[in-house]
C-alpha positions in Angstrom: -12.5 42.0 -44.6 -11.7 38.3 -45.3 -8.9 39.1 -47.1 -7.3 41.3 -44.4 -8.3 39.1 -41.4 -5.1 37.8 -39.2 -5.5 35.2 -36.7 -5.4 36.6 -33.1 -1.9 34.9 -32.4 -0.5 36.9 -35.0 -2.7 40.2 -34.3 -1.8 40.6 -30.8 1.8 39.3 -30.8 3.4 41.6 -28.2 5.9 44.3 -29.7 7.5 45.1 -26.3 8.4 43.6 -23.0 5.5 45.0 -20.8 3.1 43.2 -23.3 5.0 39.6 -22.8 3.1 37.9 -20.5 4.3 35.3 -17.2 8.1 35.8 -18.3 9.1 39.1 -16.0 12.2 37.5 -14.8 13.7 37.3 -18.5 12.4 40.9 -19.3 13.5 42.6 -16.4 17.0 41.1 -17.0 16.9 42.1 -20.6 16.0 45.3 -20.2 18.5 45.7 -17.7 21.2 44.4 -19.7 20.1 47.2 -22.3 20.5 49.8 -19.9 23.6 48.8 -18.4 25.3 48.1 -21.9 26.3 44.5 -21.1 24.7 42.6 -23.8 26.2 38.9 -24.3 27.1 37.9 -28.0 24.6 34.9 -27.1 21.6 33.9 -25.8 19.3 30.6 -25.1 15.7 30.7 -24.9 14.5 27.6 -23.4 10.5 26.7 -22.7 7.4 24.7 -23.9 5.3 25.8 -26.3 3.2 28.6 -26.9 5.0 30.7 -24.2 6.7 33.9 -26.1 10.4 32.8 -26.9 10.5 33.8 -30.6 8.4 36.7 -29.6 10.9 37.7 -26.9 13.7 37.2 -29.1 12.2 39.4 -31.6 11.4 42.2 -29.1 14.9 41.8 -28.2 16.3 42.6 -31.5 13.8 45.5 -31.9 15.3 47.0 -28.2 18.8 46.3 -29.5 18.4 48.5 -32.7 15.9 51.0 -31.9 13.2 49.9 -34.5 10.2 51.7 -34.8 7.2 49.9 -33.3 5.6 50.6 -37.0 7.6 47.8 -38.1 6.1 44.2 -37.3 7.5 42.1 -35.7 7.1 39.3 -38.4 8.9 41.6 -41.0 11.8 42.4 -38.9 13.6 39.4 -40.7 13.3 41.3 -43.9 15.8 44.1 -42.6 19.3 43.8 -43.0 20.1 43.9 -39.2 17.9 40.6 -38.3 18.4 37.5 -39.4 16.1 34.7 -38.9 16.8 31.1 -39.5 14.2 27.8 -38.9 16.5 25.3 -37.9 14.4 22.5 -38.5 14.9 23.1 -42.5 18.1 24.7 -42.5 19.9 21.9 -40.2 22.6 21.1 -42.7 26.3 22.3 -42.3 25.8 24.0 -45.7 23.4 26.1 -44.1 25.8 27.2 -41.2 28.7 27.7 -43.5 27.0 30.3 -45.7 25.6 31.4 -41.9 29.2 32.2 -41.0 29.6 34.6 -44.6 27.0 36.6 -43.3 28.1 36.9 -40.2 31.4 38.8 -41.7 29.3 41.7 -42.8 28.7 44.4 -40.5 25.0 45.6 -40.0 24.1 48.4 -42.5 22.4 50.5 -39.9 22.0 50.4 -35.9 24.8 49.0 -33.9 24.6 45.3 -34.0 23.4 42.3 -36.8 21.3 40.0 -34.6 21.0 36.4 -35.6 17.7 34.4 -34.4 18.0 30.7 -35.1 14.5 29.0 -34.1 14.2 25.5 -33.0 18.2 25.2 -32.8 17.7 21.6 -31.3 17.2 20.4 -34.4 20.8 21.3 -36.2 23.1 18.2 -36.7 25.9 17.6 -34.6 28.3 18.2 -37.9 26.6 21.7 -38.0 26.8 22.7 -34.7 30.5 21.6 -34.7 30.7 24.2 -37.7 28.9 27.0 -35.6 31.1 26.4 -32.6 34.0 28.2 -33.2 31.8 31.7 -34.5 29.7 31.2 -31.5 32.8 31.3 -29.5 34.6 34.5 -30.9 31.7 36.2 -32.9 32.3 39.4 -34.5 31.9 42.4 -32.0 28.6 43.7 -33.9 27.1 39.8 -34.1 24.2 38.9 -31.5 22.8 35.1 -31.2 19.6 34.4 -30.3 18.8 30.7 -30.0 15.2 29.3 -29.1 14.7 25.9 -28.2 12.1 23.5 -26.6 14.5 20.6 -26.2 17.4 21.9 -24.4 18.8 18.4 -23.5 19.4 18.0 -27.5 21.7 20.9 -27.8 25.4 20.0 -27.4 26.9 21.0 -23.9 29.9 23.0 -25.8 27.2 25.3 -27.1 25.3 25.4 -24.2 28.4 26.5 -22.2 29.1 29.8 -24.6 25.5 31.0 -24.1 23.2 32.9 -21.5 20.3 30.6 -20.8 16.5 31.9 -20.1 14.1 29.5 -18.9 10.6 30.2 -19.8 7.8 29.0 -17.7 4.4 28.0 -18.4 1.7 30.8 -18.0 -0.8 30.1 -15.4 -4.6 29.7 -16.1 -5.4 33.0 -14.5 -2.8 35.0 -16.7 -4.4 33.6 -19.6 -7.9 34.5 -18.5 -7.0 38.1 -18.1 -5.3 38.0 -21.2 -8.1 36.8 -22.9 -10.6 39.3 -21.1 -8.7 41.6 -22.7 -8.6 40.4 -26.2 -12.3 39.7 -26.1 -13.0 43.4 -25.2 -10.7 44.6 -27.9 -13.0 42.5 -30.3 -16.5 43.2 -28.9 -16.5 39.1 -28.1 -19.3 38.5 -25.1 -18.1 35.4 -23.2 -19.0 34.0 -19.4 -16.0 33.5 -17.3 -16.4 29.7 -17.1 -15.7 29.7 -21.0 -12.7 31.6 -20.3 -11.1 29.2 -18.1 -11.9 26.3 -20.3 -10.0 27.6 -22.8 -7.3 28.7 -20.9 -7.3 24.8 -19.0 -7.1 23.2 -22.7 -4.3 25.5 -23.7 -2.3 23.8 -20.8 0.1 26.7 -20.5 0.6 28.4 -23.9 -1.3 31.3 -24.5 -0.6 30.5 -28.5 -3.1 27.2 -27.9 -5.4 29.6 -25.8 -5.3 32.5 -28.9 -6.2 29.5 -31.4 -8.5 27.7 -29.5 -10.4 31.2 -28.9 -10.4 31.7 -32.7 -12.0 28.3 -33.3 -14.6 29.3 -30.9 -15.5 32.9 -32.2 -15.7 30.8 -35.6 -18.5 28.6 -34.4 -20.5 30.6 -31.8 -20.0 34.1 -33.3 -19.6 37.1 -31.0 -21.5 35.7 -28.3 -20.1 32.3 -26.7 -21.8 30.0 -24.1 -20.0 27.4 -22.4 -22.6 24.6 -23.5 -21.9 25.7 -27.1 -18.0 25.9 -26.4 -17.9 22.3 -25.3 -19.6 21.1 -28.3 -17.5 23.4 -30.6 -14.0 22.1 -29.3 -15.4 18.7 -28.6 -14.0 18.6 -24.8 -15.0 16.9 -21.6 -17.0 19.5 -19.4 -17.3 20.1 -16.0 -21.1 18.8 -15.8 -19.9 15.6 -17.3 -17.3 15.0 -14.5 -19.9 15.7 -12.0 -22.3 13.6 -13.0 -20.2 10.7 -13.8 -18.6 10.9 -9.7 -22.6 11.5 -8.8 -23.0 8.2 -10.1 -20.2 6.5 -8.3 -21.2 7.7 -5.0 -25.2 6.9 -5.4 -23.6 3.5 -7.0 -25.6 3.6 -9.5 -24.4 1.2 -12.4 -27.5 2.3 -14.7 -26.6 6.0 -14.7 -23.3 5.6 -15.1 -23.4 2.8 -18.4 -25.8 5.2 -19.9 -23.4 8.6 -18.9 -20.3 6.5 -20.9 -22.8 5.7 -24.0 -23.7 9.3 -24.4 -19.9 10.5 -24.1 -18.5 8.0 -26.8 -22.0 8.9 -29.0 -20.8 12.5 -28.9 -17.3 11.7 -30.0 -15.5 12.3 -26.7 -12.3 10.0 -26.5 -11.8 8.0 -23.8 -7.9 8.7 -23.3 -9.1 12.3 -22.6 -11.9 12.0 -20.6 -9.7 9.7 -17.9 -7.2 12.8 -18.2 -9.8 15.1 -17.4 -11.3 12.6 -14.6 -8.1 12.3 -12.9 -7.9 16.4 -12.6 -11.5 16.2 -11.4 -10.9 13.6 -8.4 -7.8 15.4 -7.6 -9.5 18.7 -7.3 -12.0 17.1 -4.9 -9.3 15.8 -3.0 -7.9 18.8 -2.4 -11.7 20.5 -1.5 -11.7 18.1 1.5 -9.5 21.5 3.1 -11.1 24.4 1.9 -8.3 26.2 2.9 -6.5 24.4 -0.3 -8.8 25.8 -2.7 -5.9 28.0 -4.3 -4.8 25.1 -5.7 -7.7 24.5 -7.9 -7.7 26.0 -11.1 -11.4 26.9 -11.4 -14.1 29.6 -11.2 -15.4 30.5 -7.9 -18.8 28.7 -8.9 -17.1 25.4 -10.3 -14.8 25.5 -6.3 -18.1 25.6 -4.4 -19.3 22.8 -6.4 -15.6 20.8 -5.5 -16.4 21.7 -1.9 -19.8 20.1 -1.5 -19.5 16.9 -3.9 -16.2 16.6 -1.7 -18.2 16.0 1.4 -19.4 12.6 -0.1 -16.4 11.0 -0.2 -13.9 10.3 2.4 -10.1 10.9 1.6 -9.5 7.4 1.4 -11.9 6.3 -1.2 -10.6 9.6 -3.1 -7.3 8.3 -3.1 -8.4 4.5 -4.2 -10.4 6.0 -6.8 -7.7 8.3 -8.2 -5.0 5.4 -8.2 -7.9 3.0 -10.4 -8.4 6.3 -12.7 -4.7 6.9 -13.4 -4.0 3.3 -13.7 -6.7 2.7 -16.1 -5.4 5.6 -17.5 -2.3 4.3 -18.3 -3.6 0.7 -19.4 -6.4 1.7 -21.7 -4.3 2.8 -24.6 -3.1 -0.7 -24.9 -6.2 -2.6 -24.8 -8.3 -3.7 -28.0 -11.4 -2.7 -26.6 -11.3 0.4 -24.4 -15.2 0.9 -23.9 -15.4 -2.4 -22.2 -12.5 -1.7 -19.9 -13.8 1.8 -19.3 -17.2 0.4 -18.4 -15.1 -1.9 -15.9 -13.5 0.9 -14.5 -17.0 2.4 -13.7 -18.2 -0.6 -12.4 -15.0 -1.1 -9.5 -15.7 2.6 -8.7 -19.4 1.9 -8.3 -18.9 -1.4 -6.0 -16.1 -0.9 -4.4 -16.5 -1.0 -0.6 -16.2 2.5 1.1 -13.6 3.2 3.9 -16.3 3.9 6.3 -17.7 0.0 6.2 -14.1 -1.4 6.4 -13.8 0.4 9.5 -17.0 -0.2 11.1 -16.1 -3.8 10.3 -12.4 -3.3 11.9 -14.2 -1.8 14.8 -16.8 -4.7 15.3 -13.9 -7.2 15.1 -11.7 -4.8 18.1 -14.9 -5.1 20.3 -15.1 -8.6 19.4 -11.5 -9.3 20.8 -12.1 -7.0 23.6 -15.0 -9.3 24.6 -13.1 -12.5 24.4 -10.2 -11.3 26.2 -12.4 -9.4 29.2 -15.1 -11.7 29.7 -18.4 -10.8 32.0 -16.6 -9.9 35.4 -20.0 -11.3 36.9 -19.7 -15.1 35.3 -15.9 -14.6 36.7 -16.6 -14.2 39.9 -19.4 -16.9 39.9 -16.4 -19.2 38.6 -14.2 -18.4 41.3 -16.9 -19.0 43.8 -17.9 -22.6 42.6 -14.4 -23.2 42.9 -14.1 -22.5 46.4 -17.1 -24.5 47.2 -15.8 -27.5 45.3 -12.6 -27.2 47.3 -14.1 -27.2 50.7 -16.7 -30.3 49.3 -13.5 -32.3 48.6 -12.0 -31.5 52.0 -15.1 -32.6 53.6 -15.3 -35.8 52.0 -11.8 -36.9 53.0 -9.7 -36.6 49.5 -7.0 -35.4 52.0 -6.1 -37.4 54.9 -4.7 -35.3 57.3 -4.5 -38.4 59.9 -1.5 -40.0 57.8 1.9 -39.5 57.9 4.6 -40.4 55.1 8.6 -40.5 55.0 10.7 -39.2 52.6 11.3 -42.7 51.2 7.4 -43.0 51.0 6.6 -40.0 49.4 9.1 -40.8 46.7 7.4 -44.3 46.4 3.8 -42.3 46.1 5.4 -39.8 43.3 6.0 -43.0 41.2 3.0 -44.7 41.7 0.9 -41.2 40.5 2.6 -40.9 37.5 1.9 -44.2 36.9 -1.4 -44.0 38.0 -1.9 -40.7 35.7 -0.7 -42.6 33.0 -3.6 -44.9 32.5 -2.6 -47.6 35.9 -5.7 -46.5 37.8 -7.8 -49.4 39.1 -11.1 -49.5 37.9 -13.4 -48.0 40.3 -10.8 -44.9 40.8 -10.8 -44.4 37.0 -15.1 -44.5 37.1 -15.3 -42.5 39.9 -12.7 -39.8 38.6 -14.6 -39.5 35.4 -17.8 -39.2 37.0 -16.5 -36.3 39.1 -14.7 -34.7 36.0 -17.9 -34.7 34.0 -20.4 -33.3 37.0 -17.8 -30.5 37.4 -17.3 -29.8 33.9 -21.5 -29.6 33.4 -22.6 -27.8 36.9 -19.7 -24.9 37.1 -18.7 -24.3 33.6 -15.2 -24.3 34.0 -12.6 -24.6 30.9 -11.3 -28.1 30.4 -7.7 -27.3 32.2 -9.0 -26.6 35.6 -11.6 -29.8 35.9 -8.5 -31.8 34.3 -6.1 -30.2 36.9 -8.6 -30.4 40.1 -8.7 -34.2 38.9 -4.9 -35.0 38.9 -4.8 -33.5 41.8 -7.2 -35.9 43.4 -5.6 -38.8 41.9 -2.3 -37.9 43.5 -3.7 -37.2 46.8 -5.9 -41.4 46.6 -2.4 -42.4 45.2 -0.7 -40.5 48.5 -3.2 -42.2 50.6 -3.1 -45.6 49.3 0.8 -46.1 49.8 0.4 -44.7 53.3 -2.2 -48.0 54.5 1.1 -49.6 53.1 3.9 -48.0 55.0 1.9 -47.2 57.9 3.0 -44.0 58.3 1.4 -40.2 58.3 2.5 -37.6 55.2 3.2 -34.0 55.6 -0.2 -32.4 54.4 1.8 -29.0 53.5 4.2 -30.9 51.5 1.8 -33.4 49.6 -0.7 -30.4 48.5 2.1 -28.5 47.6 3.9 -31.3 45.5 0.3 -32.4 43.9 -0.3 -28.7 42.6 3.2 -28.5 41.2 3.2 -31.7 39.3 2.2 -31.6 35.7 -0.3 -28.3 36.5 -1.0 -25.6 34.1 -2.9 -22.8 34.9 -5.5 -20.7 32.6 -2.8 -18.2 32.7 -0.2 -20.6 31.2 -2.4 -21.3 28.3 -3.6 -17.8 27.7 0.0 -16.4 27.8 1.1 -19.1 25.6 3.6 -20.9 28.1 4.8 -24.4 27.3 3.5 -27.1 29.5 6.4 -30.0 29.9 4.9 -32.1 32.6 8.2 -31.3 34.6 7.9 -30.9 38.3 9.4 -28.3 40.5 11.4 -29.2 43.3 13.4 -28.0 45.9 17.1 -29.0 46.6 17.1 -31.7 48.9 19.7 -32.9 51.2 22.7 -35.4 50.5 20.6 -38.2 52.1 17.3 -37.4 50.6 19.3 -37.5 47.1 20.8 -40.8 47.8 17.2 -42.3 48.7 15.6 -40.8 45.5 18.4 -41.5 43.1 17.9 -45.3 44.3 13.9 -44.9 44.0 14.4 -43.5 40.8 16.3 -46.4 39.2 13.8 -48.7 40.6 11.0 -46.4 39.3 12.6 -46.1 35.8 13.1 -50.0 35.8 9.3 -50.5 36.1 8.5 -47.6 33.9 10.4 -49.3 30.9 8.5 -52.7 31.1 5.3 -50.7 31.3 2.8 -49.3 29.1 2.9 -45.7 31.0 6.5 -45.1 30.3 6.2 -45.3 26.4 7.4 -41.6 26.5 10.7 -42.4 28.3 11.6 -45.1 25.6 12.1 -42.0 23.2 15.7 -42.0 22.5 15.9 -40.8 19.0 13.9 -39.2 16.0 13.4 -42.7 14.6 11.1 -44.0 17.5 9.0 -40.8 17.1 8.1 -41.1 13.0 6.7 -44.5 13.9 3.8 -43.0 16.1 3.7 -39.9 14.2 1.1 -41.1 11.9 -1.4 -41.7 15.2 -0.3 -38.4 16.4 -1.6 -37.0 12.8 -5.0 -39.2 13.1 -5.8 -37.5 16.6 -5.1 -34.0 15.1 -7.5 -34.6 12.1 -10.0 -35.5 14.5 -9.7 -32.7 17.4 -8.1 -29.5 15.6 -9.4 -27.0 12.9 -8.3 -28.1 8.9 -5.7 -25.5 8.8 -3.6 -26.4 12.3 -3.8 -30.2 10.5 -2.6 -29.2 7.1 -0.1 -27.3 8.2 1.7 -30.2 11.2 0.5 -32.7 8.3 3.4 -31.2 5.9 6.2 -30.5 8.8 8.9 -33.0 8.5 10.6 -34.2 11.6 14.4 -32.9 12.1 15.5 -34.0 15.5 14.8 -34.7 19.0 16.5 -32.9 21.2 15.2 -34.4 24.7 12.2 -33.1 25.6 12.3 -30.4 22.4 11.4 -31.9 18.8 12.8 -29.7 16.0 10.4 -29.6 13.0 11.4 -28.2 9.4 8.8 -26.2 8.0 8.8 -24.3 4.4 7.0 -20.9 5.5 7.0 -18.6 8.4 3.3 -19.1 8.5 3.3 -22.5 9.4 5.8 -21.5 12.3 2.9 -19.1 13.6 0.5 -21.8 13.4 2.6 -23.9 15.8 3.9 -21.0 17.8 0.1 -20.0 18.9 -1.1 -24.0 19.3 1.9 -25.2 20.7 -0.1 -26.0 24.1 -2.9 -27.8 22.8 -0.4 -30.0 19.9 2.1 -30.8 23.0 -1.3 -32.4 24.9 -2.1 -33.8 22.3 1.0 -35.6 21.2 1.2 -36.7 25.2 -1.6 -39.0 24.5 0.4 -41.0 21.6 4.0 -40.7 23.6 3.3 -40.5 27.2 5.2 -37.2 27.9 5.1 -33.8 27.0 7.3 -32.7 24.3 8.1 -29.1 23.2 8.1 -27.9 19.8 10.3 -25.9 18.0 10.3 -24.7 14.0 13.2 -24.1 11.6 12.1 -22.4 8.6 13.6 -24.3 5.3 12.2 -24.6 1.8 11.8 -28.0 1.3 12.7 -29.3 -2.2 9.7 -30.2 -4.7 9.3 -31.7 -7.9 9.6 -29.2 -10.8 6.4 -30.8 -12.4 4.4 -30.1 -9.6 5.3 -26.5 -9.2 1.9 -24.3 -9.5 1.2 -20.5 -10.1 0.4 -18.5 -6.9 -3.2 -18.6 -8.6 -3.6 -22.3 -8.2 -1.7 -22.5 -5.0 -4.1 -20.2 -3.6 -7.1 -22.1 -5.1 -5.5 -25.3 -3.7 -5.8 -23.6 0.1 -9.0 -22.0 -0.6 -10.3 -25.7 -0.9 -9.0 -27.2 2.4 -9.7 -24.0 4.4 -13.3 -22.7 3.3 -12.9 -19.8 5.6 -10.6 -18.1 3.1 -13.3 -17.6 0.5 -15.8 -15.9 3.3 -12.7 -13.6 3.7 -12.3 -13.0 0.1 -16.1 -12.1 0.0 -16.5 -10.1 2.9 -13.4 -7.6 2.0 -13.9 -7.9 -2.0 -10.3 -9.1 -2.2 -9.4 -9.6 -6.2 -6.4 -12.5 -6.9 -4.7 -11.1 -9.9 -3.0 -14.0 -12.2 
């Protein structure tokens, strides 16, 4: 029996068009051509291995010459009318010259003489050129059939002279159906899971599936079970893949490492396991939507198992896992310790943060932002009530003297004296009283710093107006005094929240001609007094050089009053130009621009303490020149920034970020 045994691939080779699996588009076309007597002089069959190209060529030759079915397909080449050539071993010009001599001889029986050239892409360029003329104008009795797995290697001049048919891969279900027929004929008892395993391992080639079936029968006998089949073929089973994903979902590193150790002891190739794992995770992602289960090539029991397991993961987690596994599949073939990298992949999948946890953190941050932007309404109402109470108290204490009257000239003098007093020229008693009232209001009412400062400036201005009135003996206009004191260098809470610039510029109405002349003369006197006094420091800044002299003092104040991140960004800027009250800074990155824009009000207030006036900040991004010897890698720069701002370490630990270098 052993002497007469033939492999399943040879025993069950199709003899007619109906037996060829999954190539109906080619079979129907060729049968119609035969029936209509519209046969071409040359055909080319292209496609992957094991899908029936050579078999189709033999069936076509049998049908054209009407050869009896008793003649085996492998014996067709022994007849005088069918010549089969292997181009892999007959690829020289001399072989093609011999073929051209044979083509001249007419068929001994039948209508056509058929030449089947397998693996035609193996012919040399000279051999193709030698065949070209014969292929273009063959004798009327000659038909050429070429078969190849790599049609792109065939010369375009050859492809333009043939009818090309592309064969497709055979699906898993079609291979399973064919194997069931063969097992029934052979008396083999095999379960459905084993059939699907063989079909998937064949990768669309029916010939490979029949070879695996032969190997399984030799190992297991006539009764094939799934667990024995996996051992016989040394392939990755579904149980091992589901065990891997269970260890990842349970975050059980001990079970995962033991699984890897067992796989390697069983002789499983890591590369092959990663290929199977990639398909396994892809099936889990498809199973997240049960209506797409037709995309999963597996038994119904395995499909249900995929659906149950997919409920544990989110789509984002499966996508991240699929990305890491596919990336490791490409990299692990080039490493020297594949086991260690395989274990690293397992530990990454186990310890990486889940998307659900990240969403919870982001939701918490959003809620915190909403609370900061929208504080408790009860607390806000209480602040407004206390503000009204204090305003009425100030009026009752006589902060604003309603009996005093002031002329326009005296109002101008009051403005000048107010500006001088706000820059440090208060009397000792007024300064002590203002500081005491400022501290009392900050502690009692819980107002922001800007509101108390504004109220202090209003009180100081009104006191200065009152003093000037005593000298002139006239009474001011109450409404104009209040409006001027409120508009003079006062910023509300909305200004700080919306990021509006505070330049200390008083908004004035258009005065009459007489008032303009009086104010002009008074402003010249004030300018002369300010240039010689301490309070006029800011007005002396006529160029950038004067500001650079006071910049170190400004950096000292920043180091004490702002965060380290802001301080280091301002420390690295370069003073470019000063246009009036606008300071242009040169920075080397967009991050510094954002820092300055977000904190420009606070930075301007602190600069005012040094120069005496409000100066606006404007950033221009310019790549600053650095010494090449001091250039560092991105990883080293990240470490330096992390030392300066320890909050980055907290962010890295919270989100599990990794710096690759």
